[in-house]
VEXDREN-2710 file (C-alpha; in Angstrom, 1 decimal):
% VEXDREN-2710
k/r/px/py/pz
1/MET/66.2/116.5/118.9
2/ASN/63.9/114.5/119.8
3/LYS/61.1/115.4/116.7
4/PHE/64.6/114.7/115.1
5/MET/64.6/111.3/116.3
6/ALA/60.7/110.7/116.0
7/TYR/61.3/111.2/112.3
8/PHE/64.2/108.6/112.1
9/ALA/61.7/106.7/114.1
10/SER/59.0/106.6/111.3
11/ALA/61.6/105.8/109.0
12/VAL/62.1/103.0/109.7
13/SER/59.0/101.2/109.8
14/LEU/58.6/102.7/106.1
15/ILE/61.3/101.1/105.0
16/ALA/60.7/98.0/106.8
17/GLY/57.4/97.7/105.1
18/VAL/59.2/98.0/101.5
19/ALA/59.6/94.4/100.2
20/PHE/63.1/94.0/97.7
21/CYS/62.3/91.7/94.4
22/VAL/64.7/90.9/91.6
23/PRO/63.3/91.6/88.3
24/VAL/61.8/88.9/86.2
25/CYS/64.4/89.0/83.4
26/ALA/67.1/88.4/85.9
27/GLN/65.4/85.3/87.5
28/GLU/67.3/83.3/83.9
29/ARG/70.6/84.4/85.4
30/ALA/72.6/83.9/89.1
31/VAL/70.8/85.8/91.9
32/GLN/73.4/86.9/94.4
33/ALA/71.8/88.0/97.4
34/MET/74.5/90.5/99.2
35/THR/75.1/92.6/101.9
36/LEU/77.4/96.2/101.4
37/SER/79.7/94.6/103.9
38/THR/80.0/91.5/101.0
39/LEU/80.3/94.1/98.3
40/PHE/82.5/96.2/100.5
41/ASP/84.9/92.8/101.3
42/LEU/84.8/92.1/97.4
43/ALA/85.8/95.8/96.4
44/ASP/88.7/95.5/98.8
45/ARG/89.9/92.2/97.0
46/GLN/89.5/92.9/93.2
47/SER/89.1/96.3/92.9
48/GLN/91.9/97.4/90.2
49/LYS/91.9/100.9/91.4
50/VAL/92.7/99.6/95.1
51/ARG/95.5/97.2/93.4
52/VAL/97.0/99.7/91.8
53/SER/96.8/101.4/95.3
54/LEU/98.4/98.5/97.0
55/THR/101.2/97.9/94.4
56/ALA/102.4/101.8/95.2
57/LEU/102.5/100.9/98.6
58/GLN/104.4/98.4/98.7
59/ALA/106.9/100.0/96.5
60/ALA/106.8/103.1/99.2
61/ASP/107.5/100.4/101.9
62/GLU/110.9/99.4/99.7
63/GLY/111.5/103.3/99.5
64/VAL/111.5/103.6/103.1
65/GLU/114.3/100.3/103.2
66/ALA/116.4/102.1/100.6
67/ALA/116.4/105.2/102.5
68/LYS/117.5/103.6/105.8
69/SER/120.4/102.2/103.9
70/ALA/122.1/105.2/103.6
71/LEU/122.9/105.0/107.7
72/LEU/124.8/101.5/106.7
73/PRO/128.5/102.0/106.2
74/TYR/130.0/101.7/102.6
75/VAL/132.2/98.9/101.6
76/GLY/134.0/98.9/98.3
77/LEU/136.3/95.9/96.8
78/SER/137.7/96.5/93.3
79/LEU/140.0/94.1/91.6
80/GLN/141.9/94.7/88.6
81/GLY/144.2/92.7/86.4
82/SER/146.2/95.0/83.4
83/TYR/149.4/94.7/81.2
84/THR/151.6/97.4/81.1
85/GLY/153.5/98.5/78.0
86/ASN/157.5/99.6/78.8
87/ALA/158.5/103.0/80.0
88/PHE/160.0/105.3/77.8
89/MET/162.6/107.9/79.4
90/LEU/163.0/111.7/78.1
91/SER/165.6/114.1/78.9
92/ARG/164.1/117.5/79.8
93/GLY/164.6/118.6/76.3
94/PHE/162.6/115.3/75.0
95/SER/165.5/113.9/73.5
96/ALA/166.1/110.1/74.2
97/ASN/169.9/110.3/73.9
98/GLY/172.1/110.7/76.6
99/THR/171.6/109.5/80.3
100/THR/169.5/111.0/83.1
101/ASP/171.0/110.8/86.6
102/TYR/169.1/108.8/88.9
103/ILE/169.4/109.1/92.7
104/VAL/169.9/105.8/94.6
105/PRO/169.1/106.0/98.3
106/GLY/172.7/104.6/100.3
107/THR/175.1/104.8/96.6
108/GLY/174.6/108.1/95.3
109/VAL/173.8/109.3/91.7
110/VAL/173.9/106.5/88.9
111/PRO/173.5/107.7/85.4
112/VAL/170.7/105.9/83.8
113/ALA/170.4/105.8/79.7
114/ASN/167.7/107.5/77.9
115/GLY/165.0/105.6/75.7
116/LYS/162.9/102.5/76.4
117/GLN/163.3/101.2/79.9
118/ASP/162.5/97.5/80.8
119/THR/159.3/97.6/82.3
120/PRO/157.2/94.2/84.3
121/HIS/154.4/94.1/82.0
122/TRP/152.0/92.2/84.0
123/GLY/150.3/94.3/86.8
124/ASN/147.6/93.2/89.3
125/SER/145.5/95.9/91.6
126/PHE/143.4/94.8/94.7
127/THR/141.5/98.1/96.5
128/ALA/139.2/97.8/99.7
129/GLN/137.5/100.9/100.8
130/VAL/135.2/101.3/104.2
131/SER/133.7/104.6/104.5
132/GLN/131.0/105.8/107.6
133/VAL/129.0/109.0/107.5
134/LEU/129.1/110.5/110.9
135/TYR/127.5/113.6/109.9
136/ALA/125.7/114.9/106.8
137/GLY/123.6/118.1/108.1
138/GLY/120.6/115.7/108.4
139/ALA/120.3/114.9/104.9
140/ILE/120.2/111.3/105.6
141/ARG/117.4/111.5/108.8
142/SER/115.4/113.6/106.8
143/GLY/115.6/111.7/103.7
144/ILE/114.3/108.6/105.7
145/ARG/111.4/110.8/107.4
146/MET/110.2/111.8/103.8
147/ALA/110.3/108.3/103.1
148/GLU/108.4/107.3/106.0
149/LEU/105.9/110.4/105.1
150/GLY/105.6/109.1/101.5
151/LYS/105.0/105.3/102.5
152/GLU/102.3/107.1/104.8
153/MET/100.5/108.8/101.9
154/ALA/100.7/105.8/99.8
155/GLU/98.7/104.0/103.0
156/LEU/96.1/106.8/102.8
157/ASP/95.9/106.7/99.0
158/VAL/95.2/102.6/99.5
159/GLU/92.2/104.1/102.1
160/LYS/91.3/107.0/99.9
161/ASN/90.7/104.7/97.2
162/ARG/88.8/102.3/99.3
163/GLN/86.5/104.8/100.6
164/GLU/85.8/106.0/96.5
165/ILE/84.7/102.5/95.3
166/ARG/82.7/101.9/98.8
167/PHE/80.7/105.3/97.7
168/LEU/80.6/104.3/94.2
169/LEU/79.4/100.8/95.3
170/THR/76.8/102.1/98.0
171/GLY/75.3/104.3/94.7
172/TYR/74.9/101.6/92.9
173/TYR/73.6/99.7/95.5
174/LEU/71.1/102.1/96.6
175/ASP/70.2/102.5/92.9
176/LEU/69.4/98.6/93.2
177/CYS/67.3/99.1/96.1
178/LYS/65.3/101.6/94.6
179/LEU/64.8/100.3/91.6
180/ASN/63.4/96.6/93.3
181/ASN/61.3/99.3/95.5
182/GLN/59.7/101.0/92.1
183/ILE/59.3/97.8/90.6
184/GLU/57.3/96.7/93.4
185/VAL/54.8/99.3/93.6
186/VAL/54.3/99.2/89.8
187/ASN/53.5/96.0/89.7
188/LEU/51.4/96.3/92.5
189/ASN/49.6/99.4/90.4
190/ILE/49.4/96.6/87.5
191/ALA/47.9/94.3/89.8
192/LEU/45.0/96.8/90.9
193/THR/44.5/98.4/87.5
194/GLN/43.8/94.7/85.8
195/LYS/41.6/93.9/88.6
196/VAL/39.8/97.3/88.0
197/ILE/39.6/96.6/84.2
198/GLU/38.1/93.0/85.5
199/GLN/35.6/94.6/87.2
200/MET/34.7/97.1/84.5
201/LYS/34.7/94.2/81.9
202/ALA/31.7/92.5/84.2
203/ARG/29.8/95.7/84.4
204/ARG/29.8/96.4/80.3
205/ALA/28.0/93.0/79.9
206/GLU/26.0/94.5/82.5
207/GLY/25.5/97.5/80.1
208/THR/26.7/100.0/83.5
209/VAL/30.0/100.9/81.5
210/LEU/30.9/101.7/77.9
211/GLN/33.7/100.3/76.3
212/ASN/35.7/103.8/75.7
213/ASP/36.0/103.7/79.7
214/ILE/37.8/100.3/79.7
215/THR/39.8/101.6/76.8
216/ARG/40.8/104.4/78.9
217/TYR/42.2/101.7/82.2
218/GLU/43.5/99.6/79.5
219/TYR/46.0/102.7/78.2
220/GLN/47.0/103.2/81.7
221/LEU/47.8/99.5/82.2
222/GLN/50.1/99.5/79.5
223/SER/51.6/103.0/80.4
224/LEU/52.3/100.6/83.4
225/GLU/53.6/97.9/81.9
226/LEU/56.2/100.6/79.9
227/THR/57.2/102.0/83.1
228/LEU/58.0/98.4/84.4
229/SER/60.0/97.5/81.8
230/LYS/62.0/100.6/81.5
231/LEU/62.6/100.4/85.3
232/THR/64.0/96.7/84.7
233/ASP/66.0/98.1/82.0
234/ALA/67.5/100.2/84.5
235/PHE/67.8/97.7/86.8
236/THR/70.3/95.8/84.2
237/ILE/72.2/98.6/83.4
238/ILE/73.3/99.6/87.4
239/ASN/73.8/96.0/88.2
240/HIS/76.2/95.6/85.3
241/GLN/78.1/98.5/86.1
242/MET/78.3/96.8/89.7
243/VAL/79.5/93.6/88.7
244/THR/82.4/95.2/86.1
245/THR/83.3/97.0/89.4
246/LEU/83.9/94.2/91.3
247/HIS/85.0/91.6/88.7
248/LEU/82.1/89.4/88.9
249/PRO/80.8/86.7/86.3
250/GLU/78.6/88.7/83.8
251/HIS/75.6/86.7/84.7
252/THR/75.6/87.4/88.3
253/VAL/72.6/89.7/89.2
254/VAL/72.8/91.4/92.9
255/ALA/69.8/91.4/95.0
256/PRO/70.6/93.9/97.9
257/ASP/69.6/92.7/101.4
258/LYS/66.8/94.4/102.9
259/MET/67.8/93.2/106.6
260/GLU/71.3/94.8/106.5
261/LEU/69.5/98.1/105.0
262/ASP/66.9/97.3/108.2
263/THR/69.8/97.6/110.5
264/GLU/71.4/100.8/108.7
265/ILE/68.1/102.6/109.1
266/ASN/67.8/101.7/112.7
267/ALA/70.9/103.2/113.2
268/LEU/69.9/106.2/111.9
269/SER/67.5/106.6/115.1
270/ALA/70.4/107.6/117.1
271/ILE/72.2/109.7/114.9
272/ALA/75.0/111.8/116.5
273/ALA/74.5/115.4/116.7
274/GLN/76.7/117.7/113.9
275/GLN/79.2/118.6/116.2
276/THR/80.3/115.1/116.6
277/TRP/80.3/114.5/112.5
278/GLN/82.5/117.8/112.2
279/GLN/84.9/116.2/114.8
280/THR/85.0/112.7/113.3
281/ALA/85.8/114.7/109.9
282/ALA/88.3/116.8/111.5
283/ASP/89.9/113.2/112.8
284/ASN/89.5/110.6/110.1
285/ASN/88.8/113.0/106.6
286/LEU/91.6/111.7/104.3
287/GLY/91.7/115.1/102.3
288/ILE/92.8/116.5/105.6
289/ARG/94.9/113.7/106.5
290/GLN/96.7/113.7/103.2
291/ALA/97.0/117.3/103.5
292/THR/98.8/116.8/107.3
293/VAL/101.2/114.4/105.4
294/ALA/102.1/116.6/102.2
295/THR/103.0/119.5/104.8
296/ASN/105.3/117.2/107.1
297/LEU/107.1/116.7/103.6
298/ALA/107.2/120.2/102.8
299/GLU/108.7/120.3/106.5
300/GLN/111.3/117.8/105.9
301/LYS/112.4/119.3/102.2
302/VAL/113.3/122.7/103.6
303/LYS/115.5/120.4/106.0
304/LEU/117.0/118.7/103.2
305/VAL/117.8/121.6/100.8
306/LYS/119.7/123.3/103.9
307/ALA/121.9/120.4/104.8
308/GLU/123.2/120.8/101.3
309/SER/125.0/123.8/102.9
310/LEU/126.4/122.0/105.4
311/PRO/129.7/120.1/105.4
312/SER/129.3/116.1/105.8
313/ILE/131.7/114.0/107.5
314/ALA/132.7/110.5/107.6
315/VAL/135.1/107.9/108.7
316/VAL/137.2/106.5/106.0
317/ALA/139.5/102.9/105.8
318/GLU/141.6/102.0/102.5
319/ASN/143.7/98.9/102.1
320/GLN/145.8/98.9/98.1
321/LEU/147.8/95.8/97.2
322/TYR/149.1/96.2/93.8
323/GLY/152.1/95.7/92.0
324/PRO/154.4/96.4/90.0
325/TYR/156.0/99.5/91.5
326/THR/155.8/101.7/88.7
327/GLN/155.6/105.5/90.9
328/ASP/159.4/105.2/90.8
329/LEU/161.9/106.0/87.7
330/ILE/163.0/102.5/87.4
331/PRO/160.0/100.1/87.9
332/LYS/160.4/97.0/90.3
333/ASP/158.3/94.2/89.7
334/CYS/156.9/93.4/93.5
335/ASN/153.7/94.2/94.8
336/VAL/153.3/96.7/97.5
337/ASN/150.3/97.0/100.3
338/VAL/149.4/100.2/101.5
339/TRP/146.6/101.0/103.9
340/PHE/145.4/104.4/105.7
341/VAL/142.7/105.1/108.5
342/GLY/141.5/108.5/108.3
343/ILE/138.2/111.1/108.6
344/GLY/137.1/113.1/106.1
345/VAL/135.3/116.6/105.8
346/LYS/133.3/117.1/102.1
347/PHE/132.2/121.0/102.0
348/ASN/130.5/122.5/98.7
349/LEU/131.4/126.3/99.1
350/GLY/129.5/127.0/96.2
351/SER/126.3/126.1/97.9
352/LEU/126.8/129.2/100.2
353/TRP/125.5/131.4/97.2
354/LYS/124.2/128.8/94.7
355/ASN/121.9/127.0/97.7
356/LYS/120.0/130.1/99.0
357/HIS/117.2/130.2/96.3
358/ASN/116.3/126.6/97.2
359/ILE/115.9/127.1/100.5
360/ARG/113.2/130.3/99.5
361/LYS/111.6/128.3/97.0
362/ALA/111.3/125.1/100.1
363/ARG/110.0/127.7/102.6
364/ILE/107.6/129.2/100.2
365/ASP/106.4/125.6/99.5
366/TYR/105.9/124.6/103.3
367/ARG/103.9/127.6/103.7
368/GLN/101.6/126.6/100.8
369/SER/101.1/123.0/102.1
370/GLN/99.6/125.1/105.3
371/GLU/97.5/127.1/103.3
372/THR/96.6/123.9/101.4
373/LEU/95.6/122.3/105.0
374/ALA/93.6/125.2/106.5
375/LEU/91.8/125.0/103.0
376/ALA/91.1/121.5/103.6
377/HIS/89.5/121.9/107.1
378/GLU/87.4/124.4/105.5
379/GLU/86.4/122.2/102.5
380/VAL/85.5/119.5/104.8
381/GLU/83.8/121.4/107.4
382/ASN/81.6/122.7/104.9
383/GLY/80.8/119.6/103.4
384/VAL/79.9/118.3/106.6
385/GLN/77.5/120.7/107.8
386/ALA/75.7/120.6/104.1
387/ASN/75.2/116.7/104.2
388/TYR/74.0/116.7/107.8
389/THR/71.5/119.5/106.5
390/ASN/70.3/117.5/103.7
391/LEU/70.0/114.2/106.1
392/LEU/67.7/116.3/108.2
393/THR/65.7/117.3/104.9
394/SER/65.7/114.3/104.1
395/TYR/63.9/113.1/107.2
396/THR/61.3/115.7/106.6
397/GLU/61.0/114.4/102.9
398/VAL/60.3/111.1/104.1
399/LYS/57.4/112.1/107.1
400/THR/55.6/114.2/104.1
401/GLN/55.9/111.3/101.0
402/GLN/54.5/109.1/104.1
403/LYS/51.3/111.8/104.6
404/GLN/50.9/112.3/100.9
405/VAL/50.8/108.4/100.5
406/GLU/48.2/108.0/102.7
407/LEU/46.0/110.8/101.7
408/ALA/46.4/109.4/98.3
409/ASN/45.5/106.1/99.2
410/GLN/42.4/107.3/101.3
411/ASN/41.6/109.5/98.0
412/TYR/41.5/106.7/95.9
413/ALA/39.0/104.7/97.9
414/VAL/36.9/107.4/98.0
415/VAL/37.1/107.6/94.6
416/GLN/36.9/104.4/93.4
417/ASN/33.8/103.6/95.9
418/ARG/32.2/106.7/94.5
419/TYR/32.5/105.8/90.8
420/GLN/31.3/102.1/91.4
421/ASN/28.3/103.6/92.6
422/GLU/28.6/106.0/89.8
423/LEU/28.9/109.0/91.2
424/ALA/32.5/110.2/89.8
425/LEU/33.6/109.9/86.5
426/LEU/36.3/107.3/85.2
427/THR/38.4/110.7/84.7
428/ASP/38.4/110.9/88.4
429/MET/39.6/107.3/88.9
430/VAL/42.2/108.2/86.6
431/ASP/43.7/110.9/88.3
432/ALA/43.2/109.6/91.8
433/SER/45.1/106.0/90.4
434/ASN/47.9/108.5/88.9
435/MET/47.7/110.3/92.1
436/LYS/48.2/107.0/94.1
437/LEU/51.1/105.6/91.8
438/SER/53.3/109.2/92.1
439/ALA/53.2/109.5/95.8
440/GLU/54.2/105.5/96.7
441/MET/56.7/106.2/93.7
442/ALA/58.0/109.4/95.9
443/LEU/58.0/107.7/98.9
444/VAL/60.2/105.4/97.4
445/ASN/62.6/108.3/95.9
446/ALA/62.7/109.5/99.8
447/ARG/63.3/106.6/101.1
448/ILE/66.3/105.7/99.2
449/ALA/67.4/109.7/99.6
450/MET/67.8/109.4/103.1
451/LEU/70.1/106.5/103.4
452/TYR/72.2/107.9/100.5
453/ASN/72.5/111.4/102.4
454/PHE/73.6/109.0/105.6
455/PHE/76.3/107.2/103.2
456/LYS/77.3/110.2/101.9
457/LEU/78.4/111.7/105.4
458/LYS/79.4/108.7/106.2
459/TYR/81.8/109.2/102.8
460/VAL/82.5/112.7/104.1
461/THR/83.8/111.7/107.6
462/SER/85.8/108.9/105.5
463/THR/83.9/106.3/107.6
464/LEU/82.4/104.3/105.3
END
C-alpha cells in the first residue's frame, strides 16, 4: 500500500505542473471559470431530468397524504327535492274497479276504492351518514406503507438522476481539462518547431542546411497546427454539450478550475482500501437502495392482497329526514325523521377461492424482488472491484508516462544537439520531436484517465 500512496504523490506533482488554457476562439465569447461543485449546483437547479424527478416526488408526497386519508371517517350528505306523481292502486287481479281493505290501527278494516289515490306531490329528502372503519384486514395500513415506500422510491429516483447528471458533467469537465492540456502541449511544440525552423533558416543562409530540411519541418509545423485546430473544435463540441445540459447561455465557455482538480488529486493520496469502498457502496449505492425499497413494496403487496380475503368492520351512523311518507297505502303529507347507529361487517366470500391466485402471485413477486436485490449486490460488488483495479492501473500508467516523457525530452535534447553539430540526420530530429509530442500527449491522457477512474468509483458508490 505504501507504493500505492507513492503513486498518488507523484501524480499530484505531475498534474500540478500542467496549466489549463482556453482555446483562442473562445476568447471572443463569455468565458466562465467553474468548479465541479458549481456545475453540480447548476445541474441540481436547472437540469430537466432532475426537474422531472422532483415533480414526481411531489406527486408521491401527495400520494402518501391521500393514502393516510383512508384512516379518516367517511361523512356523506345528501339533499334531494322531488315531484311525486299520484299513486294508483289495483286489486290483486290488477283491476282498477272495486275496493281494497285497508287496516287502520285502532279502527279496523276500512275499504278504499281502487284507482288513482291523491298523493302529496312535492317531496324532500336529507340524509347524513358517518362511518369509521375499525378493521380492514390491514389493507389501509399496507396502502399507507406502500405510498410511503413509493415516496422513498421517488426520492431515490431524484438522487439517481442527480448522480447520473453529475457523472455526465464530470466526463465533460474532464474532457475539457484533457483538451486544454493537449492544446497547451501542442502550442508548446508549435513554438519549439517554429524556433527550430528559424534556426534552420539562419543556417540555410550560411549554406549548412538544405531547403528540403526546412520543408520537412514546415510540414511538421502544419501537422501540429492541424492537430491544434482539431483539438479546438473538439473543445467547442464538448463545451456546447455541457452548456446545453446546464441550460446556460449559448455563447458561454466553461473554463475548468485547476485549483479544485489539484485538491481532488491531493485527496487521492489518502484513498481508502477496496473493502472500505465496498462497504460504502453497500450502504449508499442507489441501485441497491432502490432494490431494497422494491422488496419492501412487494412485501406490502402480499399483505394488501391477503387483506382482500378478510372481513372489514366499520361503525356506521345515519340520520334521514324525508317527506312525504309514501310507504303506506295512503300517502301522508308529512316529514319523517329516522336515525340509527350500528356496526357493519362486510365480507366477500368469493375471495376465499378467487383471491388465492393473487396471493400466490404476490408471494412469487416478493421472492423475485429478493433475488433482484441479491443480484444488485453482486453487480455493485463487481463494479467497485473493477473500477478500483482500474484506478490502481491508472496510477501505474501515470508513473510510466512520466518516465517516458522524461526519456523523450532527454532524447530530443541529445538528438537536437547532435543535429546542430551535424552528427545526426533531420529524420532523427523529426522522430525525436514526434516521440516527445506523443509522450507528452500520453501523459496528459493518463492524468485525466486517473481522475476519471476516481470519479467513476465515486459514481458506482453513489457518493459523487
